PDBQT receptor file of N, H, CA, C and O in Angstrom, charges set to zero:
ATOM      1  N   MET A   1      97.085  13.613-124.080  1.00  0.00    +0.000 N 
ATOM      2  CA  MET A   1      96.936  15.107-123.837  1.00  0.00    +0.000 C 
ATOM      3  C   MET A   1      97.345  15.730-122.173  1.00  0.00    +0.000 C 
ATOM      4  O   MET A   1      96.611  15.739-121.185  1.00  0.00    +0.000 OA
ATOM      5  N   TRP A   2      98.960  16.285-122.317  1.00  0.00    +0.000 N 
ATOM      6  H   TRP A   2      99.556  16.278-123.120  1.00  0.00    +0.000 HD
ATOM      7  CA  TRP A   2      99.094  16.773-121.077  1.00  0.00    +0.000 C 
ATOM      8  C   TRP A   2      98.980  18.269-120.914  1.00  0.00    +0.000 C 
ATOM      9  O   TRP A   2      99.510  19.135-121.610  1.00  0.00    +0.000 OA
ATOM     10  N   ILE A   3      98.233  18.406-119.925  1.00  0.00    +0.000 N 
ATOM     11  H   ILE A   3      97.802  17.703-119.360  1.00  0.00    +0.000 HD
ATOM     12  CA  ILE A   3      97.611  20.168-119.084  1.00  0.00    +0.000 C 
ATOM     13  C   ILE A   3      98.904  20.578-118.409  1.00  0.00    +0.000 C 
ATOM     14  O   ILE A   3      99.608  19.569-118.432  1.00  0.00    +0.000 OA
ATOM     15  N   SER A   4      99.488  21.456-117.883  1.00  0.00    +0.000 N 
ATOM     16  H   SER A   4      98.916  22.276-117.864  1.00  0.00    +0.000 HD
ATOM     17  CA  SER A   4     100.119  22.042-117.102  1.00  0.00    +0.000 C 
ATOM     18  C   SER A   4     100.127  23.189-116.546  1.00  0.00    +0.000 C 
ATOM     19  O   SER A   4     100.940  23.911-117.124  1.00  0.00    +0.000 OA
ATOM     20  N   HIS A   5      99.650  23.668-115.761  1.00  0.00    +0.000 N 
ATOM     21  H   HIS A   5      98.990  23.082-115.291  1.00  0.00    +0.000 HD
ATOM     22  CA  HIS A   5      99.812  24.749-114.582  1.00  0.00    +0.000 C 
ATOM     23  C   HIS A   5      98.377  25.276-115.154  1.00  0.00    +0.000 C 
ATOM     24  O   HIS A   5      98.681  26.297-115.770  1.00  0.00    +0.000 OA
ATOM     25  N   HIS A   6      97.088  25.109-115.250  1.00  0.00    +0.000 N 
ATOM     26  H   HIS A   6      96.841  24.280-114.749  1.00  0.00    +0.000 HD
ATOM     27  CA  HIS A   6      95.921  25.595-116.297  1.00  0.00    +0.000 C 
ATOM     28  C   HIS A   6      94.422  26.126-115.300  1.00  0.00    +0.000 C 
ATOM     29  O   HIS A   6      93.619  25.515-114.595  1.00  0.00    +0.000 OA
ATOM     30  N   ARG A   7      94.567  27.318-115.633  1.00  0.00    +0.000 N 
ATOM     31  H   ARG A   7      95.219  27.815-116.206  1.00  0.00    +0.000 HD
ATOM     32  CA  ARG A   7      92.749  27.236-114.949  1.00  0.00    +0.000 C 
ATOM     33  C   ARG A   7      92.011  27.255-116.579  1.00  0.00    +0.000 C 
ATOM     34  O   ARG A   7      91.881  28.087-117.477  1.00  0.00    +0.000 OA
ATOM     35  N   LEU A   8      91.632  25.807-116.342  1.00  0.00    +0.000 N 
ATOM     36  H   LEU A   8      91.738  25.132-115.612  1.00  0.00    +0.000 HD
ATOM     37  CA  LEU A   8      90.536  26.013-117.949  1.00  0.00    +0.000 C 
ATOM     38  C   LEU A   8      89.380  26.482-117.786  1.00  0.00    +0.000 C 
ATOM     39  O   LEU A   8      88.876  25.775-116.914  1.00  0.00    +0.000 OA
ATOM     40  N   GLY A   9      88.461  27.452-118.181  1.00  0.00    +0.000 N 
ATOM     41  H   GLY A   9      88.870  28.027-118.890  1.00  0.00    +0.000 HD
ATOM     42  CA  GLY A   9      87.045  28.229-118.817  1.00  0.00    +0.000 C 
ATOM     43  C   GLY A   9      85.513  27.456-119.403  1.00  0.00    +0.000 C 
ATOM     44  O   GLY A   9      85.254  28.100-120.419  1.00  0.00    +0.000 OA
ATOM     45  N   PRO A  10      84.971  26.931-119.313  1.00  0.00    +0.000 N 
ATOM     46  CA  PRO A  10      84.178  26.488-120.465  1.00  0.00    +0.000 C 
ATOM     47  C   PRO A  10      84.163  26.118-121.429  1.00  0.00    +0.000 C 
ATOM     48  O   PRO A  10      83.726  25.065-121.892  1.00  0.00    +0.000 OA
ATOM     49  N   GLU A  11      84.871  27.342-122.063  1.00  0.00    +0.000 N 
ATOM     50  H   GLU A  11      85.225  28.197-121.686  1.00  0.00    +0.000 HD
ATOM     51  CA  GLU A  11      84.357  27.434-123.612  1.00  0.00    +0.000 C 
ATOM     52  C   GLU A  11      86.722  26.541-124.089  1.00  0.00    +0.000 C 
ATOM     53  O   GLU A  11      87.509  26.741-125.014  1.00  0.00    +0.000 OA
ATOM     54  N   ALA A  12      86.801  25.376-122.353  1.00  0.00    +0.000 N 
ATOM     55  H   ALA A  12      86.162  25.213-121.601  1.00  0.00    +0.000 HD
ATOM     56  CA  ALA A  12      87.897  25.019-123.677  1.00  0.00    +0.000 C 
ATOM     57  C   ALA A  12      88.023  23.374-123.846  1.00  0.00    +0.000 C 
ATOM     58  O   ALA A  12      88.873  22.496-123.992  1.00  0.00    +0.000 OA
ATOM     59  N   VAL A  13      85.912  23.653-123.671  1.00  0.00    +0.000 N 
ATOM     60  H   VAL A  13      85.221  24.366-123.553  1.00  0.00    +0.000 HD
ATOM     61  CA  VAL A  13      85.201  21.677-123.869  1.00  0.00    +0.000 C 
ATOM     62  C   VAL A  13      85.090  21.314-125.207  1.00  0.00    +0.000 C 
ATOM     63  O   VAL A  13      84.969  20.139-125.554  1.00  0.00    +0.000 OA
ATOM     64  N   ASP A  14      85.136  22.546-126.219  1.00  0.00    +0.000 N 
ATOM     65  H   ASP A  14      85.235  23.501-125.937  1.00  0.00    +0.000 HD
ATOM     66  CA  ASP A  14      85.377  21.954-127.775  1.00  0.00    +0.000 C 
ATOM     67  C   ASP A  14      86.807  21.460-127.707  1.00  0.00    +0.000 C 
ATOM     68  O   ASP A  14      87.175  20.329-128.024  1.00  0.00    +0.000 OA
ATOM     69  N   GLN A  15      87.635  22.528-127.218  1.00  0.00    +0.000 N 
ATOM     70  H   GLN A  15      87.336  23.447-126.960  1.00  0.00    +0.000 HD
ATOM     71  CA  GLN A  15      89.038  22.228-127.665  1.00  0.00    +0.000 C 
ATOM     72  C   GLN A  15      89.489  20.954-127.230  1.00  0.00    +0.000 C 
ATOM     73  O   GLN A  15      90.630  20.614-127.544  1.00  0.00    +0.000 OA
ATOM     74  N   LEU A  16      88.640  20.054-126.431  1.00  0.00    +0.000 N 
ATOM     75  H   LEU A  16      87.713  20.330-126.176  1.00  0.00    +0.000 HD
ATOM     76  CA  LEU A  16      88.921  18.851-125.355  1.00  0.00    +0.000 C 
ATOM     77  C   LEU A  16      88.021  17.737-125.877  1.00  0.00    +0.000 C 
ATOM     78  O   LEU A  16      87.673  16.697-125.319  1.00  0.00    +0.000 OA
ATOM     79  N   ARG A  17      87.876  17.975-126.480  1.00  0.00    +0.000 N 
ATOM     80  H   ARG A  17      88.158  18.821-126.933  1.00  0.00    +0.000 HD
ATOM     81  CA  ARG A  17      86.025  17.347-126.755  1.00  0.00    +0.000 C 
ATOM     82  C   ARG A  17      86.932  15.974-127.345  1.00  0.00    +0.000 C 
ATOM     83  O   ARG A  17      88.033  15.947-126.795  1.00  0.00    +0.000 OA
ATOM     84  N   GLU A  18      86.867  15.606-127.664  1.00  0.00    +0.000 N 
ATOM     85  H   GLU A  18      85.973  15.628-128.112  1.00  0.00    +0.000 HD
ATOM     86  CA  GLU A  18      88.214  14.029-128.645  1.00  0.00    +0.000 C 
ATOM     87  C   GLU A  18      88.484  14.038-127.962  1.00  0.00    +0.000 C 
ATOM     88  O   GLU A  18      87.996  13.007-127.500  1.00  0.00    +0.000 OA
ATOM     89  N   VAL A  19      89.547  14.835-126.558  1.00  0.00    +0.000 N 
ATOM     90  H   VAL A  19      89.944  15.673-126.933  1.00  0.00    +0.000 HD
ATOM     91  CA  VAL A  19      90.240  14.017-126.200  1.00  0.00    +0.000 C 
ATOM     92  C   VAL A  19      90.007  12.324-125.518  1.00  0.00    +0.000 C 
ATOM     93  O   VAL A  19      88.812  12.384-125.230  1.00  0.00    +0.000 OA
ATOM     94  N   SER A  20      90.442  10.982-125.139  1.00  0.00    +0.000 N 
ATOM     95  H   SER A  20      91.413  10.933-125.373  1.00  0.00    +0.000 HD
ATOM     96  CA  SER A  20      90.837  10.003-124.842  1.00  0.00    +0.000 C 
ATOM     97  C   SER A  20      91.055  10.048-123.608  1.00  0.00    +0.000 C 
ATOM     98  O   SER A  20      90.254   9.841-122.696  1.00  0.00    +0.000 OA
ATOM     99  N   HIS A  21      92.770  10.475-123.522  1.00  0.00    +0.000 N 
ATOM    100  H   HIS A  21      93.421  10.643-124.263  1.00  0.00    +0.000 HD
ATOM    101  CA  HIS A  21      93.571  10.292-122.299  1.00  0.00    +0.000 C 
ATOM    102  C   HIS A  21      93.716  12.531-121.962  1.00  0.00    +0.000 C 
ATOM    103  O   HIS A  21      93.828  13.671-122.413  1.00  0.00    +0.000 OA
ATOM    104  N   LEU A  22      93.580  11.631-120.854  1.00  0.00    +0.000 N 
ATOM    105  H   LEU A  22      93.489  10.705-120.489  1.00  0.00    +0.000 HD
ATOM    106  CA  LEU A  22      94.320  13.185-120.713  1.00  0.00    +0.000 C 
ATOM    107  C   LEU A  22      94.277  13.748-118.619  1.00  0.00    +0.000 C 
ATOM    108  O   LEU A  22      93.382  13.857-117.780  1.00  0.00    +0.000 OA
ATOM    109  N   THR A  23      96.570  14.049-118.632  1.00  0.00    +0.000 N 
ATOM    110  H   THR A  23      97.297  13.960-119.313  1.00  0.00    +0.000 HD
ATOM    111  CA  THR A  23      97.232  14.072-117.765  1.00  0.00    +0.000 C 
ATOM    112  C   THR A  23      96.594  15.432-117.498  1.00  0.00    +0.000 C 
ATOM    113  O   THR A  23      96.336  16.179-118.441  1.00  0.00    +0.000 OA
ATOM    114  N   MET A  24      96.303  15.807-116.093  1.00  0.00    +0.000 N 
ATOM    115  H   MET A  24      96.512  15.200-115.327  1.00  0.00    +0.000 HD
ATOM    116  CA  MET A  24      96.431  17.853-115.616  1.00  0.00    +0.000 C 
ATOM    117  C   MET A  24      96.981  16.953-114.390  1.00  0.00    +0.000 C 
ATOM    118  O   MET A  24      96.833  15.847-113.869  1.00  0.00    +0.000 OA
ATOM    119  N   TRP A  25      98.145  18.867-114.206  1.00  0.00    +0.000 N 
ATOM    120  H   TRP A  25      98.265  19.765-114.629  1.00  0.00    +0.000 HD
ATOM    121  CA  TRP A  25      99.004  18.594-113.627  1.00  0.00    +0.000 C 
ATOM    122  C   TRP A  25      98.787  20.287-113.171  1.00  0.00    +0.000 C 
ATOM    123  O   TRP A  25      98.873  21.419-113.647  1.00  0.00    +0.000 OA
ATOM    124  N   ASN A  26      98.444  19.564-111.901  1.00  0.00    +0.000 N 
ATOM    125  H   ASN A  26      98.374  18.644-111.515  1.00  0.00    +0.000 HD
ATOM    126  CA  ASN A  26      97.307  21.709-111.098  1.00  0.00    +0.000 C 
ATOM    127  C   ASN A  26      96.967  22.675-112.455  1.00  0.00    +0.000 C 
ATOM    128  O   ASN A  26      97.404  23.651-113.064  1.00  0.00    +0.000 OA
ATOM    129  N   VAL A  27      95.898  21.709-112.476  1.00  0.00    +0.000 N 
ATOM    130  H   VAL A  27      95.544  20.916-111.981  1.00  0.00    +0.000 HD
ATOM    131  CA  VAL A  27      95.074  22.263-113.609  1.00  0.00    +0.000 C 
ATOM    132  C   VAL A  27      93.800  22.467-112.727  1.00  0.00    +0.000 C 
ATOM    133  O   VAL A  27      93.619  21.586-111.887  1.00  0.00    +0.000 OA
ATOM    134  N   ARG A  28      92.770  23.614-112.783  1.00  0.00    +0.000 N 
ATOM    135  H   ARG A  28      92.917  24.330-113.465  1.00  0.00    +0.000 HD
ATOM    136  CA  ARG A  28      91.700  23.742-112.111  1.00  0.00    +0.000 C 
ATOM    137  C   ARG A  28      90.879  24.191-114.054  1.00  0.00    +0.000 C 
ATOM    138  O   ARG A  28      91.241  24.683-115.124  1.00  0.00    +0.000 OA
ATOM    139  N   VAL A  29      89.071  23.308-113.103  1.00  0.00    +0.000 N 
ATOM    140  H   VAL A  29      88.777  22.910-112.234  1.00  0.00    +0.000 HD
ATOM    141  CA  VAL A  29      88.647  23.222-113.999  1.00  0.00    +0.000 C 
ATOM    142  C   VAL A  29      87.878  23.843-113.421  1.00  0.00    +0.000 C 
ATOM    143  O   VAL A  29      88.124  24.473-112.392  1.00  0.00    +0.000 OA
ATOM    144  N   PRO A  30      86.188  23.734-114.312  1.00  0.00    +0.000 N 
ATOM    145  CA  PRO A  30      84.834  24.176-113.669  1.00  0.00    +0.000 C 
ATOM    146  C   PRO A  30      84.216  23.223-113.089  1.00  0.00    +0.000 C 
ATOM    147  O   PRO A  30      84.578  22.051-113.189  1.00  0.00    +0.000 OA
ATOM    148  N   GLU A  31      82.889  23.731-112.200  1.00  0.00    +0.000 N 
ATOM    149  H   GLU A  31      82.594  24.683-112.119  1.00  0.00    +0.000 HD
ATOM    150  CA  GLU A  31      81.812  22.005-112.776  1.00  0.00    +0.000 C 
ATOM    151  C   GLU A  31      81.969  21.159-113.621  1.00  0.00    +0.000 C 
ATOM    152  O   GLU A  31      82.490  21.514-114.678  1.00  0.00    +0.000 OA
ATOM    153  N   GLY A  32      81.581  19.786-113.444  1.00  0.00    +0.000 N 
ATOM    154  H   GLY A  32      81.158  19.498-112.585  1.00  0.00    +0.000 HD
ATOM    155  CA  GLY A  32      81.164  19.452-114.460  1.00  0.00    +0.000 C 
ATOM    156  C   GLY A  32      82.317  19.345-115.593  1.00  0.00    +0.000 C 
ATOM    157  O   GLY A  32      82.410  18.408-116.386  1.00  0.00    +0.000 OA
ATOM    158  N   PHE A  33      83.261  20.571-115.527  1.00  0.00    +0.000 N 
ATOM    159  H   PHE A  33      83.185  21.332-114.883  1.00  0.00    +0.000 HD
ATOM    160  CA  PHE A  33      83.351  20.312-116.873  1.00  0.00    +0.000 C 
ATOM    161  C   PHE A  33      84.534  19.074-117.817  1.00  0.00    +0.000 C 
ATOM    162  O   PHE A  33      84.596  18.827-119.021  1.00  0.00    +0.000 OA
ATOM    163  N   LEU A  34      85.350  18.510-116.622  1.00  0.00    +0.000 N 
ATOM    164  H   LEU A  34      85.299  18.711-115.643  1.00  0.00    +0.000 HD
ATOM    165  CA  LEU A  34      85.109  17.047-117.680  1.00  0.00    +0.000 C 
ATOM    166  C   LEU A  34      83.965  15.864-117.840  1.00  0.00    +0.000 C 
ATOM    167  O   LEU A  34      84.167  14.788-118.402  1.00  0.00    +0.000 OA
ATOM    168  N   ALA A  35      82.961  16.201-117.350  1.00  0.00    +0.000 N 
ATOM    169  H   ALA A  35      82.797  17.076-116.893  1.00  0.00    +0.000 HD
ATOM    170  CA  ALA A  35      81.763  14.979-117.838  1.00  0.00    +0.000 C 
ATOM    171  C   ALA A  35      81.671  15.900-119.283  1.00  0.00    +0.000 C 
ATOM    172  O   ALA A  35      80.806  15.241-119.860  1.00  0.00    +0.000 OA
ATOM    173  N   ASN A  36      81.909  16.657-119.930  1.00  0.00    +0.000 N 
ATOM    174  H   ASN A  36      82.612  17.192-119.462  1.00  0.00    +0.000 HD
ATOM    175  CA  ASN A  36      81.022  17.109-120.457  1.00  0.00    +0.000 C 
ATOM    176  C   ASN A  36      82.120  16.474-121.804  1.00  0.00    +0.000 C 
ATOM    177  O   ASN A  36      81.826  16.371-122.995  1.00  0.00    +0.000 OA
ATOM    178  N   LEU A  37      83.583  16.077-121.051  1.00  0.00    +0.000 N 
ATOM    179  H   LEU A  37      83.822  16.160-120.083  1.00  0.00    +0.000 HD
ATOM    180  CA  LEU A  37      83.872  15.413-122.165  1.00  0.00    +0.000 C 
ATOM    181  C   LEU A  37      83.700  13.305-122.780  1.00  0.00    +0.000 C 
ATOM    182  O   LEU A  37      84.321  12.246-122.693  1.00  0.00    +0.000 OA
ATOM    183  N   ALA A  38      82.774  13.719-123.197  1.00  0.00    +0.000 N 
ATOM    184  H   ALA A  38      82.269  14.579-123.267  1.00  0.00    +0.000 HD
ATOM    185  CA  ALA A  38      81.855  11.992-123.487  1.00  0.00    +0.000 C 
ATOM    186  C   ALA A  38      83.088  11.065-123.760  1.00  0.00    +0.000 C 
ATOM    187  O   ALA A  38      83.078   9.867-123.479  1.00  0.00    +0.000 OA
ATOM    188  N   GLN A  39      84.553  11.960-124.546  1.00  0.00    +0.000 N 
ATOM    189  H   GLN A  39      84.561  12.934-124.774  1.00  0.00    +0.000 HD
ATOM    190  CA  GLN A  39      85.426   9.852-125.105  1.00  0.00    +0.000 C 
ATOM    191  C   GLN A  39      86.218   9.799-123.520  1.00  0.00    +0.000 C 
ATOM    192  O   GLN A  39      86.665   8.678-123.278  1.00  0.00    +0.000 OA
ATOM    193  N   LEU A  40      86.432  10.740-122.522  1.00  0.00    +0.000 N 
ATOM    194  H   LEU A  40      86.069  11.651-122.719  1.00  0.00    +0.000 HD
ATOM    195  CA  LEU A  40      87.520  10.377-121.527  1.00  0.00    +0.000 C 
ATOM    196  C   LEU A  40      87.254   9.531-121.195  1.00  0.00    +0.000 C 
ATOM    197  O   LEU A  40      86.065   9.302-120.972  1.00  0.00    +0.000 OA
ATOM    198  N   ARG A  41      88.536   8.314-120.917  1.00  0.00    +0.000 N 
ATOM    199  H   ARG A  41      89.501   8.500-121.098  1.00  0.00    +0.000 HD
ATOM    200  CA  ARG A  41      88.208   7.512-120.806  1.00  0.00    +0.000 C 
ATOM    201  C   ARG A  41      88.934   7.080-120.159  1.00  0.00    +0.000 C 
ATOM    202  O   ARG A  41      88.661   6.084-119.488  1.00  0.00    +0.000 OA
ATOM    203  N   TRP A  42      90.505   7.860-120.111  1.00  0.00    +0.000 N 
ATOM    204  H   TRP A  42      90.726   8.669-120.656  1.00  0.00    +0.000 HD
ATOM    205  CA  TRP A  42      91.831   7.558-118.726  1.00  0.00    +0.000 C 
ATOM    206  C   TRP A  42      92.064   8.566-118.103  1.00  0.00    +0.000 C 
ATOM    207  O   TRP A  42      92.790   9.397-118.648  1.00  0.00    +0.000 OA
ATOM    208  N   LEU A  43      91.701   8.756-117.181  1.00  0.00    +0.000 N 
ATOM    209  H   LEU A  43      91.111   8.081-116.737  1.00  0.00    +0.000 HD
ATOM    210  CA  LEU A  43      92.538  10.478-116.938  1.00  0.00    +0.000 C 
ATOM    211  C   LEU A  43      93.813  10.558-115.362  1.00  0.00    +0.000 C 
ATOM    212  O   LEU A  43      94.094   9.616-114.622  1.00  0.00    +0.000 OA
ATOM    213  N   ASP A  44      94.029  11.144-115.330  1.00  0.00    +0.000 N 
ATOM    214  H   ASP A  44      93.801  11.910-115.931  1.00  0.00    +0.000 HD
ATOM    215  CA  ASP A  44      94.970  11.431-114.139  1.00  0.00    +0.000 C 
ATOM    216  C   ASP A  44      95.332  12.266-114.036  1.00  0.00    +0.000 C 
ATOM    217  O   ASP A  44      95.581  13.089-114.918  1.00  0.00    +0.000 OA
ATOM    218  N   LEU A  45      95.589  12.397-112.187  1.00  0.00    +0.000 N 
ATOM    219  H   LEU A  45      95.387  11.729-111.471  1.00  0.00    +0.000 HD
ATOM    220  CA  LEU A  45      95.222  14.808-111.725  1.00  0.00    +0.000 C 
ATOM    221  C   LEU A  45      96.521  14.013-111.192  1.00  0.00    +0.000 C 
ATOM    222  O   LEU A  45      96.473  12.914-110.639  1.00  0.00    +0.000 OA
ATOM    223  N   ARG A  46      97.259  14.483-111.358  1.00  0.00    +0.000 N 
ATOM    224  H   ARG A  46      97.299  15.375-111.807  1.00  0.00    +0.000 HD
ATOM    225  CA  ARG A  46      98.281  15.614-110.852  1.00  0.00    +0.000 C 
ATOM    226  C   ARG A  46      97.906  16.341-109.828  1.00  0.00    +0.000 C 
ATOM    227  O   ARG A  46      96.749  16.743-109.706  1.00  0.00    +0.000 OA
ATOM    228  N   GLY A  47      99.218  16.683-108.655  1.00  0.00    +0.000 N 
ATOM    229  H   GLY A  47     100.158  16.356-108.754  1.00  0.00    +0.000 HD
ATOM    230  CA  GLY A  47      99.859  18.480-108.252  1.00  0.00    +0.000 C 
ATOM    231  C   GLY A  47      98.932  19.498-107.719  1.00  0.00    +0.000 C 
ATOM    232  O   GLY A  47      99.175  20.691-107.904  1.00  0.00    +0.000 OA
ATOM    233  N   GLY A  48      97.401  18.933-106.769  1.00  0.00    +0.000 N 
ATOM    234  H   GLY A  48      97.203  17.964-106.619  1.00  0.00    +0.000 HD
ATOM    235  CA  GLY A  48      96.523  19.232-107.071  1.00  0.00    +0.000 C 
ATOM    236  C   GLY A  48      95.954  19.581-107.656  1.00  0.00    +0.000 C 
ATOM    237  O   GLY A  48      95.017  20.071-107.026  1.00  0.00    +0.000 OA
ATOM    238  N   SER A  49      95.796  19.742-109.026  1.00  0.00    +0.000 N 
ATOM    239  H   SER A  49      96.557  19.343-109.538  1.00  0.00    +0.000 HD
ATOM    240  CA  SER A  49      94.254  19.991-109.846  1.00  0.00    +0.000 C 
ATOM    241  C   SER A  49      92.764  19.094-109.233  1.00  0.00    +0.000 C 
ATOM    242  O   SER A  49      92.014  18.414-109.934  1.00  0.00    +0.000 OA
ATOM    243  N   SER A  50      92.634  19.350-107.706  1.00  0.00    +0.000 N 
ATOM    244  H   SER A  50      93.243  19.902-107.137  1.00  0.00    +0.000 HD
ATOM    245  CA  SER A  50      91.463  18.851-107.418  1.00  0.00    +0.000 C 
ATOM    246  C   SER A  50      91.489  18.798-105.723  1.00  0.00    +0.000 C 
ATOM    247  O   SER A  50      92.537  18.180-105.530  1.00  0.00    +0.000 OA
ATOM    248  N   PRO A  51      91.007  19.055-104.587  1.00  0.00    +0.000 N 
ATOM    249  CA  PRO A  51      90.520  18.872-103.762  1.00  0.00    +0.000 C 
ATOM    250  C   PRO A  51      90.265  17.548-103.026  1.00  0.00    +0.000 C 
ATOM    251  O   PRO A  51      90.312  17.056-101.898  1.00  0.00    +0.000 OA
ATOM    252  N   ASP A  52      90.071  17.351-103.864  1.00  0.00    +0.000 N 
ATOM    253  H   ASP A  52      90.033  17.751-104.780  1.00  0.00    +0.000 HD
ATOM    254  CA  ASP A  52      88.641  15.839-104.283  1.00  0.00    +0.000 C 
ATOM    255  C   ASP A  52      88.246  14.924-104.538  1.00  0.00    +0.000 C 
ATOM    256  O   ASP A  52      87.981  14.185-103.590  1.00  0.00    +0.000 OA
ATOM    257  N   LEU A  53      87.883  14.261-106.371  1.00  0.00    +0.000 N 
ATOM    258  H   LEU A  53      88.098  14.861-107.141  1.00  0.00    +0.000 HD
ATOM    259  CA  LEU A  53      87.210  12.985-106.900  1.00  0.00    +0.000 C 
ATOM    260  C   LEU A  53      85.916  13.786-106.758  1.00  0.00    +0.000 C 
ATOM    261  O   LEU A  53      85.115  13.053-107.337  1.00  0.00    +0.000 OA
ATOM    262  N   GLY A  54      85.030  15.170-106.207  1.00  0.00    +0.000 N 
ATOM    263  H   GLY A  54      85.681  15.766-105.736  1.00  0.00    +0.000 HD
ATOM    264  CA  GLY A  54      84.033  16.089-106.924  1.00  0.00    +0.000 C 
ATOM    265  C   GLY A  54      84.097  15.862-108.362  1.00  0.00    +0.000 C 
ATOM    266  O   GLY A  54      83.152  15.424-109.018  1.00  0.00    +0.000 OA
ATOM    267  N   CYS A  55      85.322  16.193-108.867  1.00  0.00    +0.000 N 
ATOM    268  H   CYS A  55      86.090  16.548-108.334  1.00  0.00    +0.000 HD
ATOM    269  CA  CYS A  55      84.599  16.552-110.697  1.00  0.00    +0.000 C 
ATOM    270  C   CYS A  55      85.245  15.837-111.299  1.00  0.00    +0.000 C 
ATOM    271  O   CYS A  55      85.967  16.273-112.196  1.00  0.00    +0.000 OA
ATOM    272  N   LEU A  56      85.180  14.331-110.951  1.00  0.00    +0.000 N 
ATOM    273  H   LEU A  56      84.594  13.977-110.223  1.00  0.00    +0.000 HD
ATOM    274  CA  LEU A  56      84.328  13.461-111.695  1.00  0.00    +0.000 C 
ATOM    275  C   LEU A  56      82.882  13.238-112.457  1.00  0.00    +0.000 C 
ATOM    276  O   LEU A  56      82.426  12.951-113.563  1.00  0.00    +0.000 OA
ATOM    277  N   ALA A  57      82.387  13.631-110.836  1.00  0.00    +0.000 N 
ATOM    278  H   ALA A  57      82.758  13.864-109.937  1.00  0.00    +0.000 HD
ATOM    279  CA  ALA A  57      80.795  12.972-111.212  1.00  0.00    +0.000 C 
ATOM    280  C   ALA A  57      80.166  13.544-112.885  1.00  0.00    +0.000 C 
ATOM    281  O   ALA A  57      80.312  14.530-113.608  1.00  0.00    +0.000 OA
ATOM    282  N   GLY A  58      79.487  12.368-112.908  1.00  0.00    +0.000 N 
ATOM    283  H   GLY A  58      79.368  11.567-112.321  1.00  0.00    +0.000 HD
ATOM    284  CA  GLY A  58      79.067  13.101-114.303  1.00  0.00    +0.000 C 
ATOM    285  C   GLY A  58      80.458  12.597-115.469  1.00  0.00    +0.000 C 
ATOM    286  O   GLY A  58      80.575  13.144-116.566  1.00  0.00    +0.000 OA
ATOM    287  N   CYS A  59      81.890  10.948-114.754  1.00  0.00    +0.000 N 
ATOM    288  H   CYS A  59      81.796  10.503-113.864  1.00  0.00    +0.000 HD
ATOM    289  CA  CYS A  59      82.456  10.829-116.671  1.00  0.00    +0.000 C 
ATOM    290  C   CYS A  59      82.421   9.406-116.021  1.00  0.00    +0.000 C 
ATOM    291  O   CYS A  59      83.033   8.721-115.201  1.00  0.00    +0.000 OA
ATOM    292  N   ALA A  60      80.798   9.338-117.301  1.00  0.00    +0.000 N 
ATOM    293  H   ALA A  60      80.301   9.894-117.967  1.00  0.00    +0.000 HD
ATOM    294  CA  ALA A  60      80.632   8.180-116.695  1.00  0.00    +0.000 C 
ATOM    295  C   ALA A  60      81.506   6.576-117.739  1.00  0.00    +0.000 C 
ATOM    296  O   ALA A  60      81.212   5.399-117.531  1.00  0.00    +0.000 OA
ATOM    297  N   GLY A  61      82.523   7.058-118.760  1.00  0.00    +0.000 N 
ATOM    298  H   GLY A  61      82.762   8.014-118.929  1.00  0.00    +0.000 HD
ATOM    299  CA  GLY A  61      82.972   6.863-119.812  1.00  0.00    +0.000 C 
ATOM    300  C   GLY A  61      84.458   5.644-119.298  1.00  0.00    +0.000 C 
ATOM    301  O   GLY A  61      84.710   4.443-119.393  1.00  0.00    +0.000 OA
ATOM    302  N   LEU A  62      85.307   7.275-118.582  1.00  0.00    +0.000 N 
ATOM    303  H   LEU A  62      85.102   8.251-118.505  1.00  0.00    +0.000 HD
ATOM    304  CA  LEU A  62      86.391   7.046-117.389  1.00  0.00    +0.000 C 
ATOM    305  C   LEU A  62      86.165   5.745-117.304  1.00  0.00    +0.000 C 
ATOM    306  O   LEU A  62      85.129   5.212-116.906  1.00  0.00    +0.000 OA
ATOM    307  N   ARG A  63      87.487   5.047-117.813  1.00  0.00    +0.000 N 
ATOM    308  H   ARG A  63      88.329   5.480-118.136  1.00  0.00    +0.000 HD
ATOM    309  CA  ARG A  63      87.685   3.996-117.583  1.00  0.00    +0.000 C 
ATOM    310  C   ARG A  63      88.829   3.303-116.384  1.00  0.00    +0.000 C 
ATOM    311  O   ARG A  63      88.758   2.182-115.879  1.00  0.00    +0.000 OA
ATOM    312  N   GLY A  64      90.099   4.606-116.081  1.00  0.00    +0.000 N 
ATOM    313  H   GLY A  64      90.156   5.517-116.491  1.00  0.00    +0.000 HD
ATOM    314  CA  GLY A  64      91.238   4.327-115.755  1.00  0.00    +0.000 C 
ATOM    315  C   GLY A  64      92.166   6.043-115.047  1.00  0.00    +0.000 C 
ATOM    316  O   GLY A  64      92.877   6.895-115.579  1.00  0.00    +0.000 OA
ATOM    317  N   LEU A  65      91.481   5.773-113.264  1.00  0.00    +0.000 N 
ATOM    318  H   LEU A  65      90.904   5.082-112.831  1.00  0.00    +0.000 HD
ATOM    319  CA  LEU A  65      92.041   7.177-112.825  1.00  0.00    +0.000 C 
ATOM    320  C   LEU A  65      92.962   6.533-112.360  1.00  0.00    +0.000 C 
ATOM    321  O   LEU A  65      93.889   7.105-111.786  1.00  0.00    +0.000 OA
TER     322      LEU A  65
């Protein structure tokens, strides 16, 4: 899935719960958001989605970045 230029709220976790591959281009997410995506295996962060990699905390199933 590809998401571009959005600010996601906590409610978006339900919509993305089954996503395993995600590209985010300039997307802001709440703290702990990505850790709630248990199926997430591959993540592509682009264009200012995060100032650091702290958003990855708790992403136990992540295999590719």
